[in-house]
C-alpha positions in Angstrom: 149.1 -23.2 -161.1 145.8 -25.0 -161.4 143.5 -25.7 -158.5 141.7 -29.0 -157.8 138.3 -29.5 -156.2 139.0 -31.2 -152.9 136.4 -33.7 -151.6 136.6 -32.1 -148.2 136.7 -28.3 -148.3 139.5 -26.3 -149.6 141.5 -26.6 -152.9 145.1 -27.9 -153.1 147.7 -26.7 -155.5 148.3 -29.1 -158.3 151.9 -30.4 -158.4 151.8 -30.8 -162.1 149.6 -30.7 -165.2 149.3 -33.4 -167.7 147.7 -33.5 -171.1 145.6 -36.6 -171.6 142.6 -37.9 -173.5 139.7 -37.3 -171.2 136.5 -39.1 -172.0 133.5 -37.1 -170.9 130.5 -39.4 -171.5 130.5 -40.1 -175.2 132.8 -37.1 -175.8 136.6 -37.4 -176.1 138.5 -34.2 -175.6 142.0 -33.0 -175.0 142.3 -31.1 -171.6 144.6 -30.4 -168.8 143.7 -33.2 -166.3 142.7 -32.2 -162.8 144.9 -34.3 -160.6 145.6 -34.4 -156.9 148.6 -35.3 -154.7 148.7 -38.5 -152.7 146.0 -38.6 -150.0 143.0 -37.3 -152.0 140.3 -39.0 -154.0 140.1 -37.9 -157.6 137.3 -37.0 -160.1 137.4 -39.9 -162.5 133.8 -41.0 -162.6 132.3 -40.2 -166.0 128.7 -39.3 -166.6 127.8 -42.8 -167.8 129.3 -44.2 -164.5 127.4 -41.8 -162.2 124.1 -42.2 -164.2 124.0 -45.9 -163.4 125.4 -45.9 -159.8 121.9 -45.4 -158.4 120.7 -48.5 -160.3 123.7 -50.6 -159.2 123.1 -49.8 -155.6 119.3 -50.1 -155.7 118.5 -53.1 -157.9 119.6 -56.3 -156.1 117.9 -59.6 -155.3 114.9 -58.0 -153.6 113.3 -56.7 -156.8 113.5 -60.1 -158.5 113.1 -62.6 -155.6 112.0 -61.1 -152.2 109.2 -59.1 -153.9 107.3 -62.5 -154.0 107.0 -62.5 -150.2 105.3 -59.0 -150.4 102.9 -60.3 -153.1 101.8 -63.2 -150.8 101.2 -60.8 -148.0 99.2 -58.1 -149.7 98.1 -59.3 -153.2 98.8 -57.6 -156.6 96.9 -54.4 -156.0 98.4 -53.7 -152.6 101.9 -54.4 -154.0 101.4 -52.0 -156.9 99.8 -49.2 -154.8 102.6 -49.5 -152.1 105.4 -49.3 -154.7 103.7 -46.2 -156.3 103.4 -44.5 -153.0 106.9 -45.2 -151.8 108.3 -44.2 -155.2 106.7 -40.8 -154.7 108.4 -40.6 -151.3 111.8 -41.3 -152.7 111.1 -38.9 -155.5 110.8 -36.2 -152.8 114.1 -37.3 -151.4 115.6 -37.2 -154.9 114.4 -33.6 -155.4 115.9 -32.5 -152.1 119.3 -34.1 -152.7 119.6 -32.9 -156.3 119.6 -29.3 -155.3 122.1 -29.7 -152.4 124.5 -32.0 -154.2 124.7 -29.9 -157.3 125.3 -26.8 -155.2 128.2 -28.5 -153.3 129.2 -31.8 -154.9 131.6 -33.0 -152.2 132.6 -36.5 -151.0 130.3 -38.3 -148.6 127.4 -36.3 -149.9 124.5 -35.9 -147.5 126.6 -36.9 -144.5 128.9 -33.9 -144.5 126.1 -31.6 -145.6 124.2 -32.6 -142.5 127.1 -31.5 -140.4 127.5 -28.2 -142.2 123.8 -27.3 -142.5 122.4 -28.6 -139.2 124.8 -29.8 -136.5 128.2 -31.5 -136.5 126.7 -34.2 -134.2 124.0 -35.0 -136.8 126.7 -35.4 -139.5 128.5 -37.9 -137.2 125.3 -39.8 -136.5 124.3 -39.8 -140.2 127.8 -41.0 -141.2 128.0 -43.9 -138.9 124.4 -44.9 -139.5 125.0 -44.9 -143.3 128.3 -46.8 -142.8 126.5 -49.5 -140.8 123.8 -49.7 -143.4 126.1 -50.1 -146.3 128.6 -52.4 -144.6 125.7 -54.7 -143.5 124.5 -54.7 -147.1 127.9 -55.9 -148.3 127.6 -58.9 -146.0 123.9 -59.3 -147.1 124.7 -59.4 -150.8 127.7 -61.8 -150.3 125.4 -64.1 -148.4 122.7 -63.7 -151.0 125.2 -64.6 -153.8 126.0 -67.9 -152.0 122.3 -68.7 -151.7 121.7 -67.9 -155.4 124.5 -70.2 -156.5 122.9 -73.1 -154.6 120.2 -73.0 -157.3 122.7 -75.0 -159.4 124.8 -76.5 -156.7 121.9 -78.1 -154.8 124.0 -80.8 -153.0 126.5 -78.1 -151.9 129.5 -79.8 -153.5 131.4 -76.5 -153.3 131.5 -75.2 -149.7 129.9 -71.9 -148.9 133.1 -70.5 -147.6 134.7 -70.9 -151.0 132.0 -68.8 -152.7 132.3 -66.1 -150.0 136.1 -65.9 -150.4 135.8 -65.7 -154.2 133.2 -62.9 -154.0 135.1 -60.8 -151.5 138.3 -61.3 -153.6 136.5 -59.9 -156.7 135.2 -56.9 -154.7 138.8 -56.3 -153.6 140.0 -56.3 -157.2 137.3 -53.9 -158.4 137.6 -51.4 -155.5 141.3 -51.3 -154.4 143.0 -50.6 -157.7 141.4 -47.5 -159.0 137.9 -45.8 -158.9 137.7 -46.2 -162.7 137.6 -50.0 -162.3 134.7 -49.6 -159.9 132.9 -47.1 -162.2 133.5 -49.2 -165.3 132.4 -52.5 -163.8 129.3 -50.9 -162.2 128.4 -49.3 -165.5 128.2 -52.7 -167.2 126.6 -54.5 -164.2 123.9 -51.8 -164.1 123.3 -52.1 -167.8 122.8 -55.9 -167.3 120.2 -55.1 -164.6 118.4 -52.6 -166.8 118.2 -55.2 -169.6 117.0 -57.9 -167.1 114.1 -55.9 -165.6 113.2 -54.6 -169.1 113.1 -58.1 -170.4 111.1 -59.4 -167.5 108.5 -56.6 -168.0 108.3 -57.3 -171.7 108.2 -61.1 -171.1 105.2 -60.5 -168.7 103.2 -58.8 -171.5 104.1 -61.6 -174.0 103.1 -64.3 -171.5 99.8 -62.7 -170.4 98.5 -62.4 -174.0 99.2 -66.0 -174.7 102.8 -66.1 -175.8 103.7 -69.3 -173.9 103.8 -73.0 -174.7 100.3 -73.6 -173.2 98.8 -70.7 -175.2 97.2 -69.5 -172.0 96.2 -65.8 -172.4 95.6 -65.2 -168.7 95.7 -61.4 -168.8 94.7 -60.0 -165.4 93.1 -63.3 -164.3 94.8 -63.4 -160.9 93.5 -59.9 -160.0 90.0 -61.5 -160.1 90.8 -64.9 -158.7 92.1 -65.1 -156.0 91.7 -61.3 -156.0 93.5 -58.0 -155.9 94.0 -57.8 -152.1 95.3 -60.5 -149.8 94.7 -60.8 -146.0 97.7 -60.7 -143.8 97.8 -61.9 -140.1 94.2 -60.8 -139.5 91.0 -61.5 -141.4 88.7 -59.0 -143.2 89.4 -55.3 -143.9 92.1 -55.2 -141.1 93.9 -58.1 -142.7 93.8 -56.4 -146.1 95.2 -53.2 -144.6 98.0 -55.1 -142.9 98.8 -56.8 -146.2 99.0 -53.4 -147.9 101.2 -52.1 -145.1 103.5 -55.1 -145.3 104.0 -54.3 -149.0 104.8 -50.7 -148.1 107.5 -51.9 -145.6 109.0 -54.1 -148.4 109.0 -51.1 -150.8 110.8 -49.0 -148.2 113.6 -51.6 -148.2 113.7 -52.2 -152.0 113.5 -48.6 -153.3 116.5 -46.3 -152.9 118.9 -44.3 -155.2 119.5 -40.7 -154.2 121.8 -41.7 -151.4 124.1 -43.6 -153.7 124.2 -40.8 -156.3 125.2 -38.3 -153.5 128.1 -40.5 -152.5 129.6 -40.3 -156.1 129.4 -36.5 -156.3 132.9 -36.0 -154.9 134.5 -38.2 -157.6 132.4 -37.2 -160.6 133.9 -35.4 -163.6 132.3 -32.0 -164.2 129.8 -32.6 -161.4 127.6 -29.5 -162.2 126.7 -31.2 -165.4 127.0 -34.8 -164.5 124.9 -34.8 -161.2 121.8 -33.0 -162.6 121.6 -35.4 -165.5 121.8 -38.3 -163.1 119.2 -37.0 -160.8 116.8 -36.1 -163.6 116.3 -39.7 -164.7 116.0 -41.2 -161.2 112.2 -40.7 -161.1 111.8 -42.3 -164.6 113.8 -45.3 -163.4 111.6 -45.6 -160.3 108.5 -45.7 -162.5 110.0 -48.0 -165.1 111.7 -50.5 -162.8 109.9 -50.5 -159.5 106.3 -49.7 -160.4 106.1 -51.7 -163.6 108.1 -54.5 -161.9 105.6 -54.7 -159.1 102.8 -54.7 -161.6 104.4 -57.5 -163.6 104.8 -59.7 -160.5 101.1 -59.3 -159.7 100.1 -60.3 -163.2 102.1 -63.5 -163.8 101.5 -65.3 -160.5 98.6 -65.4 -158.0 99.3 -64.4 -154.4 98.2 -67.8 -153.2 100.2 -69.9 -155.6 101.2 -73.1 -153.8 104.6 -73.3 -155.4 105.4 -69.7 -154.4 104.2 -70.2 -150.8 106.1 -73.5 -150.5 109.3 -72.0 -151.9 109.2 -69.0 -149.5 108.3 -71.3 -146.6 111.1 -73.8 -147.4 113.6 -71.0 -148.0 114.5 -72.3 -151.4 117.7 -70.9 -152.9 118.2 -68.3 -155.6 115.5 -67.7 -158.2 113.6 -70.8 -157.1 111.3 -68.5 -155.1 111.1 -65.8 -157.7 107.6 -65.2 -159.0 109.0 -65.0 -162.6 110.6 -68.4 -162.3 107.5 -70.0 -160.7 105.4 -68.6 -163.5 107.7 -69.8 -166.2 107.8 -73.3 -164.7 104.0 -73.4 -164.5 103.8 -72.4 -168.1 106.4 -75.0 -169.1 108.9 -72.5 -170.5 112.4 -74.1 -170.6 115.9 -72.7 -170.0 114.7 -69.2 -168.9 114.7 -70.0 -165.1 118.5 -70.7 -165.3 119.0 -67.4 -167.3 117.0 -65.5 -164.7 119.0 -67.0 -161.8 122.2 -66.0 -163.5 120.9 -62.5 -163.9 119.8 -62.4 -160.3 123.3 -63.5 -159.3 124.8 -60.6 -161.4 122.4 -58.2 -159.7 123.4 -59.3 -156.2 127.1 -59.1 -157.0 126.7 -55.7 -158.5 124.7 -54.3 -155.6 127.4 -55.6 -153.2 130.0 -53.9 -155.3 128.1 -50.5 -155.0 127.9 -51.0 -151.2 131.6 -51.5 -150.9 132.1 -48.2 -152.7 129.6 -46.3 -150.7 130.6 -47.7 -147.3 134.3 -47.0 -147.9 133.7 -43.4 -149.1 131.5 -42.9 -146.0 134.3 -44.0 -143.7 136.8 -41.9 -145.7 134.6 -38.8 -145.3 134.2 -39.4 -141.6 137.9 -39.8 -141.2 138.6 -36.6 -143.1 136.7 -34.6 -140.6 138.1 -36.4 -137.5 135.0 -38.4 -136.8 136.8 -41.7 -137.5 140.4 -42.8 -137.0 142.8 -40.8 -139.3 144.2 -44.0 -140.7 141.1 -44.2 -143.0 142.1 -41.0 -144.8 145.0 -42.6 -146.5 144.7 -42.9 -150.3 146.7 -44.5 -153.0 148.3 -42.6 -155.8 145.3 -43.5 -157.9 143.0 -41.8 -155.3 141.6 -45.0 -153.7 141.0 -44.8 -149.9 142.5 -48.3 -149.5 142.3 -48.5 -145.7 138.6 -47.7 -145.8 138.0 -50.3 -148.5 139.9 -52.9 -146.5 137.8 -52.1 -143.4 134.5 -52.6 -145.3 135.7 -55.9 -146.8 136.7 -57.0 -143.3 133.1 -56.4 -142.2 132.0 -58.3 -145.2 133.6 -61.3 -143.6 130.4 -61.5 -141.4 129.0 -63.4 -144.4 130.9 -66.4 -143.1 128.2 -66.6 -140.3 126.0 -68.2 -142.9 128.5 -71.2 -143.0 127.4 -72.3 -139.5 123.9 -70.7 -139.4 120.9 -71.0 -141.8 121.7 -68.5 -144.6 118.1 -67.3 -144.6 118.2 -66.4 -140.9 121.4 -64.5 -141.5 119.8 -62.6 -144.4 116.9 -61.7 -142.2 119.2 -60.2 -139.6 120.9 -58.0 -142.2 117.6 -56.9 -143.8 116.1 -55.8 -140.5 119.0 -53.6 -139.6 119.3 -52.2 -143.1 115.7 -51.2 -143.4 115.6 -49.0 -140.3 119.1 -47.6 -141.2 118.0 -46.7 -144.7 114.8 -44.9 -143.5 116.9 -42.9 -141.0 119.2 -41.9 -143.9 116.3 -40.6 -145.9 114.9 -38.7 -143.0 118.2 -37.0 -142.4 118.5 -36.1 -146.1 115.2 -34.4 -146.3 115.6 -32.6 -142.9 119.0 -31.4 -144.0 117.5 -30.1 -147.2 114.9 -28.1 -145.4 117.6 -26.4 -143.3 119.5 -25.7 -146.6 116.3 -24.2 -148.1 115.7 -22.0 -145.0 119.3 -20.9 -144.7 119.3 -19.7 -148.3 116.2 -17.6 -147.5 117.7 -16.1 -144.3 121.0 -15.4 -146.0 119.3 -13.7 -149.0 120.4 -16.2 -151.6 117.9 -16.5 -154.5 116.9 -19.9 -155.7 117.8 -18.7 -159.2 121.5 -19.0 -158.1 121.1 -22.8 -157.7 122.8 -24.8 -160.5 119.8 -27.1 -160.5 116.3 -26.5 -159.2 113.7 -29.2 -158.6 110.0 -28.7 -159.0 107.7 -28.5 -156.0 110.4 -28.0 -153.3 110.2 -27.6 -150.4 106.7 -29.3 -150.4 107.9 -32.6 -151.6 110.6 -32.6 -148.9 108.0 -32.0 -146.2 105.9 -34.8 -147.6 108.8 -37.3 -147.8 110.1 -36.4 -144.3 106.6 -37.0 -142.8 106.1 -40.4 -144.6 109.6 -41.6 -143.7 109.4 -40.6 -140.1 106.1 -42.5 -139.7 107.7 -45.6 -141.4 110.7 -45.5 -139.1 108.5 -46.2 -136.1 105.9 -48.4 -137.9 108.1 -50.7 -140.0 108.3 -53.2 -137.1 104.6 -53.1 -136.5 103.9 -56.8 -136.7 105.5 -57.5 -133.3 102.9 -55.3 -131.6 100.0 -57.3 -133.0 98.4 -59.7 -130.5 100.2 -63.1 -130.6 103.0 -61.8 -132.9 105.5 -60.6 -130.3 109.1 -61.7 -131.0 112.1 -60.3 -129.1 114.6 -60.8 -132.0 112.3 -59.3 -134.6 111.8 -56.3 -132.3 115.5 -55.8 -131.6 116.6 -56.1 -135.3 113.8 -53.7 -136.5 114.5 -51.0 -134.0 118.2 -51.4 -133.2 119.4 -48.5 -135.3 116.5 -46.4 -134.2 118.1 -46.4 -130.8 121.7 -46.4 -131.8 121.7 -43.5 -134.2 120.2 -40.9 -131.7 122.6 -42.3 -129.1 125.6 -41.5 -131.3 124.2 -38.0 -131.9 123.8 -37.3 -128.2 127.1 -38.7 -127.1 129.0 -36.7 -129.8 127.0 -33.6 -128.9 127.7 -33.9 -125.2 131.4 -34.8 -125.6 132.3 -32.2 -128.3 129.7 -29.6 -127.1 128.5 -29.0 -130.6 125.8 -26.4 -131.3 122.7 -26.5 -133.4 123.6 -24.0 -136.2 121.5 -20.8 -136.5 120.3 -20.4 -140.1 122.4 -17.3 -140.6 125.5 -19.2 -139.6 125.0 -22.2 -141.9 128.1 -22.5 -144.2 126.8 -22.5 -147.8 130.0 -21.4 -149.5 133.1 -23.1 -148.3 134.4 -25.2 -151.3 131.9 -23.7 -153.7 134.4 -21.4 -155.4 136.5 -24.3 -156.6 133.5 -26.1 -157.9 132.4 -22.9 -159.8 135.9 -22.7 -161.4 135.7 -26.3 -162.5 132.3 -25.7 -164.0 133.5 -22.6 -165.8 136.4 -24.6 -167.3 134.0 -27.1 -168.8 131.7 -24.4 -170.1 134.6 -22.7 -171.8 135.7 -26.0 -173.4 132.1 -26.5 -174.7 131.9 -23.0 -176.0 135.2 -23.5 -177.8 133.7 -26.6 -179.6 136.1 -29.0 -177.9 133.2 -31.1 -176.6 131.6 -31.5 -180.0 130.0 -34.8 -180.9 129.0 -36.0 -184.3 125.3 -36.1 -185.0 125.1 -39.9 -184.8 127.0 -40.1 -181.6 124.9 -37.2 -180.1 121.7 -39.0 -181.0 123.0 -42.2 -179.3 124.0 -40.1 -176.3 120.4 -38.8 -175.9 119.0 -42.3 -176.2 121.6 -43.6 -173.6 120.7 -40.8 -171.2 117.0 -41.6 -171.4 117.5 -45.3 -170.9 120.3 -45.3 -168.4 
């Protein structure tokens, strides 16, 4: 009898073995498939799927459109510096998660690890906080898709409710049938995003050296006039500092990735090989997509551009307020604005697709451990936790609020809640890692036993935890400036900052959970099954059954670098 790696804790006996063609990345091999009985998720996400899940969940409308608002607040230099700094913060989170997740690649990632390494109550608080964050993002992206479509349907001939229904129906199709549908669709969506941001960065270079209908080689003109730093709210040096900090707040909303990768660990094929490969390239993506993207935006349009300021002020739909579209329009480049809007629509749809996956797996993981109703543990024969998916899609119906309210107001509601929730997630991840690190020391486990080791740990974890904690309390700073107080802005900015600790305290008091001593931290339950799975793949590789031709191997290396 063969055992299967359970996403929860122990292994189950496999009812039968089947021989099938199993595609492992670019490799096609004949193996005994690892299957599960009804009620379990299954490992069907291939390396190419997992490698791009971080992109699918991170790159949405914000990187192409909302980044323009940050540019007007802080200017090009502030925007670039802020994105570099916050990329380094997320790099520290990535380092922390990569070690924990490759040690124990289980479903619901950091949420269940927080319960095992720190306190059961913290795992509950983390789970519900992440669920609220991801479910709100589903509604956010559905609403955003409707706004983007208005770029073409200016007179609103097709009702918003129709677009919302279509988008939710497509999410149902991609997430309810089998996890492979989600993985495959997200793979291609993410490739589209990679191509889009790469094309926009390359286009920026071409335009700045004079490759435009006007022949205007503007270079870094806008860094000199109107300047590299903008004033925000206040005048002088304080205004420039506030402009920089507003860019940093925007970066904290836009940049993510490690959380989405951790959620896929429980359904990844050969996770000990797949997950390290995915985590290794995250930092390269951060540099390529976020840092270069923020640089490009600051090059092609000035922070005081009248068209940009008016588009943001009027709440224009879709790519109409994208710095790229505004620059192309000013330089009289035809057609491309429509192509960019289509690509932004794809990005928003793809991001929402990732959020449905992550939110449903979070609810599934909570239910497995008795922290949510047991009905959400039910899985189809194909390993899809269908009740959890349906619940997430039901929350996505909140997008219908935009039918009766201004869509931009609804988007602001969701963004404010998501920003604080996401920061709390990252703080919990890094704190959990520090407990994991210390528990290994106390229990006499050498770091050489880790399947994957990141450089500079635990120092990068301390750095990231400090920066994230400060941002949690400062991200709503604007309401505390004289004359800027707004009750709704305050509540949305700090709602989850109050709710998450409340969930922790209530669960701790009701269940009487204990803060685990380092010597009592459970580092091994479920690890044996993962080790056996890893050994099976190593034996297959040693036997030459994972052999690739030179041409395909070369392409595989290129693909891993790019994606």
